[in-house]
N, C-alpha and C positions, 0 to 999 in steps of 0.2 A: 811785425805792419799794423797787425788791426790790434794787438794793446797796448801797444803806445798812442794807437790816438784813442783809443779803448779808457787808457793814462789821463791824454790832455781834455778828457770829458768831449766825444768826440763817437755822437750813441747813432746808430745805421745809417753811417756812409757807407759806400761804394768804392770801395779801396782798389785800384790795378794793381797785382802779381811786382811786386816787386821782381829784376829782375838779378842772375847769380851775384854777380859780384856787390847791388847793394844791402842784399840778406845777412851776404856774408861777414859785410865791413858794418850792416848792424848788426847782427847776431857775436859779431866779435868787441861792438862798444859797449852792448848788454852786458859780457861777460867780464866785460875790466873791470864797469859800474858795480856790477858784483862782488869779482875782488877787489873790490877795494871799498866797498859797506863790507863785509866779508870780516875784512880784519880790521874797521875801523869796530865790527863790536867786536870780536874777538880779545881788542885792547885793551877797550872800557870792560870788559865784565875780566878779565885778567886786573886790571886795575882794583876793580871793586875787590876782587880775591883777595890782597894783597891787604887791604885797606880790613877790610874786616877781621884778616889774619891779625892782623899789628893790633888792632883796639881790644881783638881777643886777651890778643898775649899779654898790654899793658893792665885789663882787666884783672885777669892771672896776679900777675904781681904783685897788682894795688893790693888784692885778695890775704894774698902771703903778706907781703906788709902789715894788712891794718892787722892782721892774726897774730905774726909774733909782736905786733902793742900791746893787743889786747894779753894774752902771756905770759906780757915781762907787766902792769902792770895787775894779775892777780897775783903774783909772783912777789908783788912791793906790797898791797894789800897782805898778803896773808904774814907775810914776816912787819910788817908794822901791829897788826896784831898781836905776836909771839912777841915780844917786845913788848 
């Protein structure tokens, strides 16, 4: 309860102790919010990793295509020089 009050901006206020039922309810709520936040963060991380992997793969494919085009251009230039 003290942590919750500090997050809300109340500093130094005296707080009466919670009964066991209210403390359990508050703890369950806090745990539930932490789980939802954690799952959301994990989803964001996994999506970022997926997008980064796709971008890396796309860059590698573009590099390979560019390399092939350069090799073809060099072969054509050599053929023109020999003719």
